[in-house]
N, CA and C atoms as an extended XYZ file, in Angstrom:
303
Properties=species:S:1:pos:R:3:atomname:S:1:resname:S:1:resid:I:1 pbc="F F F"
N        33.144      109.992     -100.076 N   MET     1
C        34.170      110.992     -100.309 CA  MET     1
C        35.170      111.013      -99.145 C   MET     1
N        34.657      110.940      -97.904 N   LYS     2
C        35.539      110.941      -96.744 CA  LYS     2
C        36.447      109.722      -96.741 C   LYS     2
N        35.911      108.575      -97.177 N   LYS     3
C        36.715      107.354      -97.224 CA  LYS     3
C        37.845      107.489      -98.230 C   LYS     3
N        37.587      108.135      -99.351 N   VAL     4
C        38.601      108.313     -100.383 CA  VAL     4
C        39.715      109.215      -99.860 C   VAL     4
N        39.357      110.292      -99.215 N   ILE     5
C        40.358      111.211      -98.656 CA  ILE     5
C        41.153      110.510      -97.563 C   ILE     5
N        40.470      109.786      -96.690 N   PHE     6
C        41.154      109.060      -95.625 CA  PHE     6
C        42.125      108.040      -96.214 C   PHE     6
N        41.688      107.311      -97.233 N   SER     7
C        42.548      106.310      -97.881 CA  SER     7
C        43.775      106.970      -98.495 C   SER     7
N        43.590      108.115      -99.112 N   ALA     8
C        44.714      108.835      -99.719 CA  ALA     8
C        45.711      109.278      -98.657 C   ALA     8
N        45.214      109.711      -97.516 N   ILE     9
C        46.092      110.131      -96.418 CA  ILE     9
C        46.856      108.946      -95.869 C   ILE     9
N        46.177      107.826      -95.680 N   VAL    10
C        46.835      106.618      -95.174 CA  VAL    10
C        47.929      106.172      -96.138 C   VAL    10
N        47.657      106.173      -97.417 N   ILE    11
C        48.654      105.776      -98.410 CA  ILE    11
C        49.840      106.735      -98.393 C   ILE    11
N        49.566      108.027      -98.280 N   ALA    12
C        50.654      109.017      -98.246 CA  ALA    12
C        51.551      108.803      -97.040 C   ALA    12
N        50.980      108.593      -95.872 N   PHE    13
C        51.783      108.370      -94.671 CA  PHE    13
C        52.527      107.046      -94.738 C   PHE    13
N        51.933      106.030      -95.319 N   SER    14
C        52.612      104.750      -95.479 CA  SER    14
C        53.831      104.900      -96.368 C   SER    14
N        53.684      105.652      -97.433 N   THR    15
C        54.798      105.895      -98.342 CA  THR    15
C        55.904      106.658      -97.634 C   THR    15
N        55.547      107.646      -96.847 N   LEU    16
C        56.547      108.421      -96.115 CA  LEU    16
C        57.275      107.565      -95.095 C   LEU    16
N        56.578      106.666      -94.448 N   SER    17
C        57.227      105.849      -93.433 CA  SER    17
C        58.248      104.905      -94.052 C   SER    17
N        58.062      104.500      -95.304 N   PHE    18
C        59.038      103.643      -95.964 CA  PHE    18
C        60.181      104.435      -96.566 C   PHE    18
N        60.076      105.755      -96.633 N   ALA    19
C        61.149      106.566      -97.198 CA  ALA    19
C        62.417      106.460      -96.378 C   ALA    19
N        62.314      106.164      -95.093 N   ASN    20
C        63.475      106.054      -94.231 CA  ASN    20
C        63.872      104.602      -93.987 C   ASN    20
N        63.429      103.705      -94.829 N   HIS    21
C        63.737      102.289      -94.663 CA  HIS    21
C        64.286      101.707      -95.956 C   HIS    21
N        65.065      100.697      -95.796 N   ALA    22
C        65.529       99.912      -96.925 CA  ALA    22
C        65.150       98.475      -96.622 C   ALA    22
N        65.316       97.625      -97.572 N   PHE    23
C        64.964       96.232      -97.352 CA  PHE    23
C        66.218       95.387      -97.342 C   PHE    23
N        66.362       94.597      -96.293 N   ASP    24
C        67.485       93.679      -96.160 CA  ASP    24
C        67.346       92.609      -97.230 C   ASP    24
N        68.378       92.439      -98.030 N   ASN    25
C        68.317       91.476      -99.129 CA  ASN    25
C        68.185       90.044      -98.647 C   ASN    25
N        68.718       89.733      -97.478 N   ASP    26
C        68.668       88.362      -96.981 CA  ASP    26
C        67.295       87.994      -96.432 C   ASP    26
N        66.715       88.896      -95.641 N   SER    27
C        65.452       88.556      -94.994 CA  SER    27
C        64.241       89.176      -95.678 C   SER    27
N        64.450       90.221      -96.469 N   GLY    28
C        63.340       90.910      -97.109 CA  GLY    28
C        62.596       91.834      -96.173 C   GLY    28
N        63.058       91.926      -94.916 N   LYS    29
C        62.391       92.781      -93.939 CA  LYS    29
C        62.888       94.215      -94.078 C   LYS    29
N        62.036       95.148      -93.715 N   ALA    30
C        62.418       96.550      -93.740 CA  ALA    30
C        63.396       96.820      -92.596 C   ALA    30
N        64.437       97.563      -92.893 N   VAL    31
C        65.401       97.960      -91.872 CA  VAL    31
C        65.564       99.467      -91.944 C   VAL    31
N        65.738      100.090      -90.783 N   ALA    32
C        65.881      101.540      -90.729 CA  ALA    32
C        67.203      101.954      -91.344 C   ALA    32
N        67.178      103.066      -92.055 N   THR    33
C        68.398      103.630      -92.616 CA  THR    33
C        68.430      105.107      -92.278 C   THR    33
N        69.600      105.662      -92.320 N   SER    34
C        69.742      107.085      -92.042 CA  SER    34
C        69.787      107.845      -93.349 C   SER    34
N        68.817      108.711      -93.558 N   VAL    35
C        68.815      109.536      -94.753 CA  VAL    35
C        69.158      110.972      -94.409 C   VAL    35
N        69.427      111.231      -93.151 N   VAL    36
C        69.785      112.571      -92.705 CA  VAL    36
C        71.262      112.771      -92.963 C   VAL    36
N        71.592      113.736      -93.793 N   SER    37
C        72.981      113.918      -94.191 CA  SER    37
C        73.806      114.659      -93.146 C   SER    37
N        73.170      115.220      -92.125 N   ASP    38
C        73.923      115.976      -91.128 CA  ASP    38
C        73.950      115.283      -89.764 C   ASP    38
N        73.723      113.976      -89.730 N   SER    39
C        73.751      113.251      -88.471 CA  SER    39
C        75.193      113.071      -87.994 C   SER    39
N        75.370      112.945      -86.683 N   VAL    40
C        76.694      112.766      -86.090 CA  VAL    40
C        77.092      111.296      -86.192 C   VAL    40
N        78.330      111.063      -86.575 N   ILE    41
C        78.837      109.713      -86.767 CA  ILE    41
C        79.993      109.465      -85.804 C   ILE    41
N        79.854      108.437      -84.993 N   ASN    42
C        80.910      108.045      -84.062 CA  ASN    42
C        81.923      107.206      -84.832 C   ASN    42
N        83.143      107.712      -84.967 N   ILE    43
C        84.144      107.028      -85.787 CA  ILE    43
C        84.655      105.743      -85.146 C   ILE    43
N        84.376      105.533      -83.879 N   ASN    44
C        84.782      104.301      -83.210 CA  ASN    44
C        83.728      103.207      -83.302 C   ASN    44
N        82.545      103.551      -83.771 N   GLN    45
C        81.457      102.578      -83.847 CA  GLN    45
C        80.854      102.438      -85.237 C   GLN    45
N        81.051      103.422      -86.093 N   ALA    46
C        80.391      103.436      -87.399 CA  ALA    46
C        80.914      102.339      -88.317 C   ALA    46
N        80.006      101.793      -89.107 N   ASP    47
C        80.397      100.821      -90.113 CA  ASP    47
C        80.754      101.553      -91.410 C   ASP    47
N        81.143      100.810      -92.420 N   THR    48
C        81.578      101.434      -93.672 CA  THR    48
C        80.450      102.209      -94.353 C   THR    48
N        79.226      101.726      -94.229 N   LYS    49
C        78.104      102.428      -94.856 CA  LYS    49
C        77.904      103.804      -94.246 C   LYS    49
N        77.979      103.894      -92.931 N   ALA    50
C        77.804      105.180      -92.253 CA  ALA    50
C        78.962      106.116      -92.570 C   ALA    50
N        80.175      105.589      -92.532 N   LEU    51
C        81.349      106.418      -92.813 CA  LEU    51
C        81.348      106.933      -94.243 C   LEU    51
N        80.844      106.143      -95.172 N   ALA    52
C        80.806      106.536      -96.580 CA  ALA    52
C        79.846      107.698      -96.834 C   ALA    52
N        79.011      108.043      -95.856 N   LEU    53
C        78.102      109.185      -95.990 CA  LEU    53
C        78.812      110.522      -95.774 C   LEU    53
N        80.029      110.467      -95.263 N   LEU    54
C        80.780      111.688      -94.994 CA  LEU    54
C        81.332      112.281      -96.290 C   LEU    54
N        81.534      113.591      -96.300 N   LYS    55
C        82.082      114.277      -97.469 CA  LYS    55
C        83.509      113.808      -97.714 C   LYS    55
N        83.791      113.430      -98.951 N   GLY    56
C        85.127      113.023      -99.330 CA  GLY    56
C        85.494      111.597      -98.953 C   GLY    56
N        84.533      110.867      -98.383 N   ILE    57
C        84.774      109.478      -97.983 CA  ILE    57
C        83.897      108.577      -98.843 C   ILE    57
N        84.518      107.709      -99.571 N   GLY    58
C        83.791      106.704     -100.347 CA  GLY    58
C        83.941      105.355      -99.665 C   GLY    58
N        83.621      104.321     -100.406 N   LYS    59
C        83.689      102.971      -99.849 CA  LYS    59
C        85.115      102.589      -99.459 C   LYS    59
N        86.102      102.938     -100.291 N   LYS    60
C        87.484      102.542     -100.012 CA  LYS    60
C        88.030      103.234      -98.765 C   LYS    60
N        87.789      104.534      -98.636 N   LYS    61
C        88.284      105.255      -97.458 CA  LYS    61
C        87.533      104.820      -96.206 C   LYS    61
N        86.255      104.558      -96.353 N   ALA    62
C        85.472      104.077      -95.213 CA  ALA    62
C        86.025      102.741      -94.738 C   ALA    62
N        86.347      101.860      -95.668 N   GLN    63
C        86.921      100.562      -95.303 CA  GLN    63
C        88.294      100.742      -94.674 C   GLN    63
N        89.074      101.710      -95.159 N   ALA    64
C        90.393      101.978      -94.579 CA  ALA    64
C        90.265      102.437      -93.128 C   ALA    64
N        89.244      103.241      -92.833 N   ILE    65
C        89.016      103.707      -91.462 CA  ILE    65
C        88.670      102.522      -90.566 C   ILE    65
N        87.755      101.674      -91.012 N   VAL    66
C        87.346      100.511      -90.219 CA  VAL    66
C        88.526       99.556      -90.035 C   VAL    66
N        89.295       99.316      -91.082 N   SER    67
C        90.458       98.424      -90.991 CA  SER    67
C        91.498       98.971      -90.026 C   SER    67
N        91.743      100.271      -90.092 N   TYR    68
C        92.705      100.890      -89.179 CA  TYR    68
C        92.235      100.725      -87.732 C   TYR    68
N        90.961      100.977      -87.515 N   ARG    69
C        90.386      100.864      -86.165 CA  ARG    69
C        90.485       99.434      -85.643 C   ARG    69
N        90.247       98.467      -86.499 N   GLN    70
C        90.335       97.066      -86.089 CA  GLN    70
C        91.773       96.676      -85.764 C   GLN    70
N        92.726       97.225      -86.496 N   ALA    71
C        94.136       96.886      -86.290 CA  ALA    71
C        94.766       97.614      -85.114 C   ALA    71
N        94.316       98.858      -84.858 N   HIS    72
C        94.976       99.703      -83.865 CA  HIS    72
C        94.116      100.086      -82.673 C   HIS    72
N        92.863       99.693      -82.673 N   GLY    73
C        91.958      100.066      -81.583 CA  GLY    73
C        91.239      101.370      -81.869 C   GLY    73
N        90.423      101.770      -80.921 N   ASP    74
C        89.609      102.981      -81.081 CA  ASP    74
C        90.465      104.234      -81.244 C   ASP    74
N        89.902      105.189      -81.961 N   PHE    75
C        90.529      106.494      -82.105 CA  PHE    75
C        90.360      107.250      -80.791 C   PHE    75
N        91.386      107.981      -80.381 N   SER    76
C        91.269      108.761      -79.147 CA  SER    76
C        90.878      110.205      -79.442 C   SER    76
N        90.990      110.626      -80.690 N   SER    77
C        90.547      111.958      -81.095 CA  SER    77
C        90.158      111.924      -82.567 C   SER    77
N        89.425      112.921      -82.982 N   ILE    78
C        89.033      113.033      -84.389 CA  ILE    78
C        90.276      113.147      -85.264 C   ILE    78
N        91.275      113.880      -84.793 N   ASP    79
C        92.497      114.074      -85.569 CA  ASP    79
C        93.287      112.790      -85.776 C   ASP    79
N        93.006      111.744      -85.018 N   ASP    80
C        93.645      110.447      -85.242 CA  ASP    80
C        93.295      109.876      -86.613 C   ASP    80
N        92.237      110.382      -87.228 N   LEU    81
C        91.887      109.939      -88.582 CA  LEU    81
C        93.011      110.239      -89.572 C   LEU    81
N        93.870      111.210      -89.240 N   LEU    82
C        94.999      111.539      -90.112 CA  LEU    82
C        95.959      110.365      -90.263 C   LEU    82
N        95.910      109.418      -89.344 N   LYS    83
C        96.768      108.239      -89.396 CA  LYS    83
C        96.287      107.228      -90.438 C   LYS    83
N        95.064      107.413      -90.922 N   VAL    84
C        94.487      106.508      -91.912 CA  VAL    84
C        94.900      106.986      -93.307 C   VAL    84
N        95.439      106.061      -94.097 N   GLU    85
C        95.866      106.411      -95.447 CA  GLU    85
C        94.690      106.948      -96.261 C   GLU    85
N        94.901      108.094      -96.893 N   GLY    86
C        93.869      108.705      -97.726 CA  GLY    86
C        93.028      109.742      -97.009 C   GLY    86
N        93.201      109.873      -95.704 N   ILE    87
C        92.432      110.857      -94.936 CA  ILE    87
C        93.359      112.023      -94.607 C   ILE    87
N        92.973      113.197      -95.070 N   GLY    88
C        93.774      114.390      -94.820 CA  GLY    88
C        93.020      115.423      -94.009 C   GLY    88
N        93.697      116.519      -93.743 N   LYS    89
C        93.103      117.602      -92.942 CA  LYS    89
C        91.831      118.144      -93.576 C   LYS    89
N        91.815      118.234      -94.899 N   LYS    90
C        90.646      118.789      -95.585 CA  LYS    90
C        89.399      117.951      -95.314 C   LYS    90
N        89.529      116.632      -95.392 N   ILE    91
C        88.377      115.757      -95.142 CA  ILE    91
C        87.907      115.900      -93.702 C   ILE    91
N        88.845      115.983      -92.773 N   ILE    92
C        88.467      116.140      -91.366 CA  ILE    92
C        87.753      117.474      -91.163 C   ILE    92
N        88.281      118.541      -91.744 N   GLU    93
C        87.654      119.859      -91.591 CA  GLU    93
C        86.253      119.890      -92.198 C   GLU    93
N        86.071      119.254      -93.341 N   GLN    94
C        84.762      119.228      -93.998 CA  GLN    94
C        83.709      118.503      -93.157 C   GLN    94
N        84.147      117.576      -92.330 N   ASN    95
C        83.226      116.715      -91.578 CA  ASN    95
C        83.276      116.897      -90.070 C   ASN    95
N        84.112      117.781      -89.587 N   LYS    96
C        84.364      117.906      -88.145 CA  LYS    96
C        83.090      118.016      -87.312 C   LYS    96
N        82.122      118.766      -87.795 N   ALA    97
C        80.873      118.964      -87.041 CA  ALA    97
C        80.055      117.682      -86.956 C   ALA    97
N        80.310      116.730      -87.844 N   ARG    98
C        79.532      115.484      -87.881 CA  ARG    98
C        80.246      114.316      -87.242 C   ARG    98
N        81.477      114.515      -86.775 N   LEU    99
C        82.269      113.420      -86.230 CA  LEU    99
C        82.297      113.432      -84.716 C   LEU    99
N        82.269      112.249      -84.131 N   SER   100
C        82.424      112.119      -82.680 CA  SER   100
C        83.242      110.866      -82.402 C   SER   100
N        83.727      110.776      -81.142 N   ILE   101
C        84.456      109.577      -80.728 CA  ILE   101
C        83.767      108.973      -79.517 C   ILE   101
């Protein structure tokens, strides 16, 4: 009986540990992912996947942010996001607490 309970606990914890991982399609290895929706995102370092987690930002706007950053260099303030096509004050206000530079 103790072995059955122990096995069930081990399986439960194993399942939980994979909840925060995805599998890389190229290598098949588990890679860590962020499932926390309130994590802080550095707009000068984030990739399109991280940026797309923000409210009002999809894949296209996330790519626009990365493209702008590559063309013009790092943002010096959060409000510099207004220079990116498709990013307005509302999107910045919705995400301000989650953005950093």
